C-alpha positions as CSV (number, residue, x, y, z in Angstrom):
1,M,-13.6,9.9,-21.5
2,N,-10.5,7.8,-20.9
3,P,-11.4,5.3,-18.2
4,L,-8.3,3.1,-18.8
5,K,-5.8,5.9,-18.1
6,Y,-5.6,5.1,-14.4
7,W,-4.2,1.6,-15.2
8,K,-1.2,3.0,-17.1
9,P,2.1,4.0,-15.4
10,Q,2.3,7.2,-17.4
11,T,-1.2,8.4,-16.4
12,F,-1.6,6.6,-13.0
13,E,-3.2,9.0,-10.5
14,I,-4.2,8.8,-6.9
15,A,-6.6,11.7,-6.7
16,S,-7.8,14.2,-9.3
17,H,-8.8,17.0,-7.0
18,Q,-5.9,17.2,-4.6
19,F,-2.6,15.5,-3.8
20,K,-1.6,15.2,-7.4
21,F,0.5,12.1,-7.9
22,K,3.0,13.6,-10.4
23,E,3.8,16.4,-8.0
24,M,5.8,13.9,-5.9
25,I,8.1,12.5,-8.6
26,N,11.8,12.9,-7.6
27,K,10.8,15.3,-4.8
28,T,11.4,15.4,-1.1
29,Y,9.0,16.9,1.4
30,D,8.8,17.3,5.2
31,T,5.0,16.8,5.5
32,I,2.4,14.3,4.3
33,A,-1.2,13.7,5.2
34,T,-1.7,13.9,9.0
35,D,2.0,14.6,9.6
36,Q,2.4,18.4,9.4
37,S,5.2,18.4,12.1
38,G,8.0,19.0,9.6
39,L,10.2,16.5,11.5
40,C,10.3,13.7,8.9
41,K,11.9,13.3,5.5
42,Y,9.6,12.0,2.7
43,S,11.6,11.2,-0.5
44,Y,9.9,10.0,-3.7
45,N,11.5,8.2,-6.6
46,E,11.1,8.6,-10.3
47,L,7.7,6.9,-10.3
48,G,6.5,9.2,-7.5
49,F,6.5,6.6,-4.7
50,R,8.5,6.4,-1.5
51,G,11.4,4.1,-1.5
52,D,14.4,3.2,-3.6
53,S,15.0,4.1,-7.2
54,I,13.5,1.6,-9.6
55,K,17.0,1.5,-11.2
56,K,18.6,0.1,-8.1
57,D,19.7,-3.5,-8.5
58,G,19.1,-6.2,-5.9
59,F,16.3,-8.2,-4.4
60,K,13.2,-6.0,-5.1
61,V,10.4,-6.0,-2.5
62,M,7.2,-4.4,-3.7
63,S,5.1,-3.3,-0.7
64,I,1.6,-1.9,-1.2
65,G,-0.8,-0.5,1.3
66,C,-2.0,2.8,2.8
67,S,-0.6,5.2,5.4
68,N,0.9,2.5,7.6
69,T,2.9,1.2,4.6
70,I,4.1,4.5,3.2
71,G,5.0,5.4,6.7
72,V,3.2,8.6,7.8
73,G,5.1,10.1,10.7
74,V,8.4,8.4,10.2
75,N,11.5,9.0,8.1
76,D,12.4,7.2,4.9
77,D,14.5,4.6,6.6
78,E,12.0,4.0,9.4
79,T,9.1,2.5,7.5
80,W,8.3,-1.2,8.0
81,S,9.1,-1.9,4.3
82,S,12.5,-0.2,4.5
83,Q,13.4,-2.0,7.7
84,F,12.3,-5.3,6.2
85,C,14.5,-4.8,3.2
86,K,17.5,-4.1,5.5
87,L,17.2,-7.7,6.7
88,I,17.6,-9.0,3.2
89,T,20.9,-9.2,1.3
90,N,20.8,-6.5,-1.4
91,G,17.2,-5.7,-0.4
92,V,15.6,-3.0,-2.5
93,D,12.6,-1.1,-1.0
94,M,9.9,-0.5,-3.5
95,N,7.3,1.2,-1.3
96,F,4.0,1.7,-3.1
97,G,2.0,2.8,0.0
98,M,-0.2,5.8,-0.2
99,P,-2.2,7.5,2.6
100,G,-6.0,6.9,2.7
101,R,-6.0,4.2,0.1
102,S,-8.1,1.0,-0.4
103,S,-8.0,-2.5,-1.7
104,D,-9.2,-1.0,-5.0
105,Y,-5.9,1.0,-5.0
106,V,-3.9,-2.1,-4.0
107,S,-5.1,-4.2,-7.0
108,R,-4.9,-1.2,-9.4
109,C,-1.4,-0.3,-8.3
110,L,-0.1,-3.9,-8.5
111,L,-1.5,-4.4,-12.0
112,T,-0.2,-1.1,-13.2
113,F,3.4,-1.2,-11.9
114,F,4.3,-4.9,-11.5
115,D,6.0,-5.2,-14.9
116,S,7.9,-2.0,-14.4
117,I,9.3,-3.2,-11.1
118,K,9.6,-7.0,-11.7
119,P,9.7,-7.6,-8.0
120,N,11.2,-10.7,-6.3
121,L,8.6,-10.6,-3.5
122,V,5.3,-8.7,-3.0
123,L,4.1,-7.7,0.5
124,I,0.6,-6.4,0.8
125,M,-0.9,-4.7,3.9
126,Y,-4.6,-4.4,3.0
127,P,-6.4,-1.2,4.1
128,N,-9.8,-1.5,5.8
129,P,-12.4,-2.9,3.5
130,V,-14.7,0.2,4.1
131,R,-12.4,2.2,1.8
132,R,-12.9,2.5,-1.9
133,E,-11.7,4.3,-5.0
134,F,-14.6,6.3,-6.6
135,Y,-14.6,7.5,-10.2
136,T,-16.7,10.5,-10.9
137,K,-18.8,11.2,-14.0
138,N,-16.1,13.7,-15.1
139,N,-13.6,10.9,-15.3
140,H,-11.9,11.9,-12.0
141,I,-10.7,9.6,-9.3
142,V,-11.1,10.2,-5.5
143,P,-10.3,8.1,-2.4
144,F,-13.4,7.3,-0.3
145,M,-13.8,6.2,3.3
146,P,-16.9,6.6,5.5
147,T,-15.0,7.8,8.5
148,N,-13.4,10.8,6.8
149,S,-13.6,13.0,3.7
150,W,-11.2,15.2,2.0
151,G,-10.5,16.8,-1.4
152,Y,-13.3,16.5,-3.9
153,L,-15.6,14.7,-1.5
154,K,-15.3,17.5,1.1
155,E,-14.7,20.7,-0.9
156,T,-17.3,20.4,-3.7
157,E,-21.0,20.4,-3.6
158,D,-21.2,17.3,-5.8
159,G,-18.5,15.5,-3.8
160,V,-20.4,16.1,-0.5
161,S,-23.5,14.6,-2.0
162,I,-21.6,11.6,-3.3
163,Q,-19.9,11.0,0.1
164,K,-23.4,11.1,1.8
165,N,-24.9,8.7,-0.7
166,L,-22.0,6.2,-0.6
167,I,-22.2,6.0,3.2
168,E,-26.0,5.4,3.1
169,I,-25.7,2.4,0.7
170,Q,-22.6,0.9,2.3
171,N,-22.7,-2.2,4.5
172,D,-20.2,-4.7,6.0
173,N,-21.1,-7.5,3.6
174,E,-20.6,-5.3,0.5
175,D,-17.3,-4.0,1.9
176,F,-16.0,-7.6,2.4
177,V,-17.2,-8.7,-1.1
178,N,-15.4,-5.7,-2.7
179,W,-12.2,-6.5,-0.8
180,Y,-12.5,-10.2,-1.8
181,K,-12.9,-9.4,-5.5
182,N,-9.7,-7.3,-5.3
183,H,-8.0,-10.1,-3.3
184,L,-8.8,-12.7,-6.0
185,L,-7.6,-10.3,-8.7
186,V,-4.3,-9.9,-6.8
187,T,-4.0,-13.6,-6.1
188,Y,-4.6,-14.8,-9.7
189,F,-2.4,-12.0,-11.1
190,L,0.6,-13.0,-9.0
191,K,0.0,-16.7,-9.7
192,Q,0.1,-15.9,-13.4
193,K,3.4,-13.9,-12.8
194,N,4.9,-16.8,-10.7
195,C,5.6,-14.3,-8.0
196,N,5.7,-15.0,-4.3
197,W,3.7,-12.8,-1.9
198,I,2.6,-12.4,1.7
199,W,-0.5,-10.4,2.7
200,N,-1.7,-8.8,5.9
201,G,-5.4,-8.5,6.7
202,Y,-5.3,-7.2,10.3
203,N,-7.2,-4.0,9.3
204,G,-10.8,-5.1,9.3
205,I,-10.6,-8.5,7.5
206,T,-12.0,-11.3,9.5
207,K,-9.6,-13.8,11.0
208,E,-11.8,-16.6,9.8
209,Y,-10.6,-16.0,6.3
210,H,-7.2,-17.7,6.5
211,E,-4.7,-18.5,3.7
212,F,-1.3,-20.1,3.8
213,N,0.4,-16.8,3.1
214,R,-1.6,-14.5,5.4
215,F,0.6,-12.8,8.1
216,D,-1.1,-10.2,10.3
217,G,1.7,-10.1,12.8
218,D,-0.4,-8.2,15.4
219,F,0.4,-5.0,13.6
220,G,-2.4,-3.1,15.3
221,N,-2.2,-4.8,18.7
222,P,-1.0,-3.1,20.8
223,R,-1.7,0.2,19.1
224,Y,1.2,1.1,19.0
225,I,4.5,0.4,20.7
226,D,5.5,3.9,19.7
227,Y,4.0,6.6,17.6
228,G,5.2,8.6,14.6
229,A,5.6,12.4,14.5
230,D,1.9,12.9,13.8
231,G,0.9,11.0,17.0
232,K,-1.5,8.8,15.0
233,H,0.5,6.3,13.1
234,P,3.1,3.6,14.2
235,G,6.6,4.9,15.0
236,P,10.0,3.5,14.1
237,K,10.1,0.9,16.9
238,H,6.7,-0.5,16.0
239,N,7.6,-0.7,12.3
240,K,11.0,-2.4,13.2
241,I,9.4,-5.1,15.3
242,Y,6.8,-5.8,12.6
243,A,9.5,-6.0,9.9
244,Q,11.5,-8.4,12.1
245,N,8.5,-10.6,12.8
246,L,7.6,-10.7,9.1
247,F,11.1,-11.5,8.1
248,Q,11.3,-14.3,10.6
249,Y,7.9,-15.7,9.6
250,I,8.9,-15.8,5.9
251,N,12.4,-17.1,6.6
252,F,11.0,-20.0,8.7
253,K,7.9,-20.9,6.7
254,F,8.9,-19.9,3.1
255,P,12.7,-19.5,3.0
256,E,12.6,-20.0,-0.8
257,Y,10.8,-16.7,-1.0
258,L,13.9,-14.9,0.0
259,E,16.2,-16.6,-2.5
260,V,17.0,-15.8,-6.1
261,V,18.1,-18.6,-8.4
262,D,19.7,-17.8,-11.7
263,N,18.4,-14.2,-11.4
264,T,14.8,-15.4,-11.7
265,R,12.1,-15.4,-9.1
266,R,11.1,-18.6,-7.3
267,K,7.9,-20.0,-8.6
268,F,4.7,-19.2,-6.7
269,I,3.6,-22.2,-4.6
């Protein structure tokens, strides 16, 4: 067994049964997840993520989340992360979103790729706390959510049993605690890196948990101003308004987050 391989850039994976991560490196597709319309362009960089090349110079924004971040149903330049970066001088869009992911994925992805990217700003849109990453006894990884199943958890006998058992033991308190552990990991890691960041918890994280750098921006209310090509995810207009509101919030409250001094990041406050 090699349990540490999923925390290394060279062996990072998002699912072992389907949707192989490495199949996306330097490729362009016209379908993804729920968008089978063929109407959108999905381009992936040399790491296998949507967004600009990691070799591109400028103000690097590392955005991490699930389908709303990667931009299911919209073109490359219509995601909220891409439109946010257009508002920044020399903005570089490092989009690490991935459909169906969890806060487990968010923390794992951040710890794995941060040093490769060396971002100037990190933007996190947390998925719903009910989602997890599950590691099988065969050293495989699969994304889990109680509302849906796919890949290993749907197409294998062992996976169907695991899905059922996970749902039976799951509860709201455990979901929140799991999210909170990931959130603390993200917080302490970025503090140690002296990197500024903003997080969005609109998707199932209680409003009572407030921090100075939380910005939900009413991303899911209304749901949505317009829809993507799949008819399920936010469209270009919704993403644009969110990006503009997020930029205005940061520019007003934390203008230093958008500045680079002597080619180094401003220190985390």
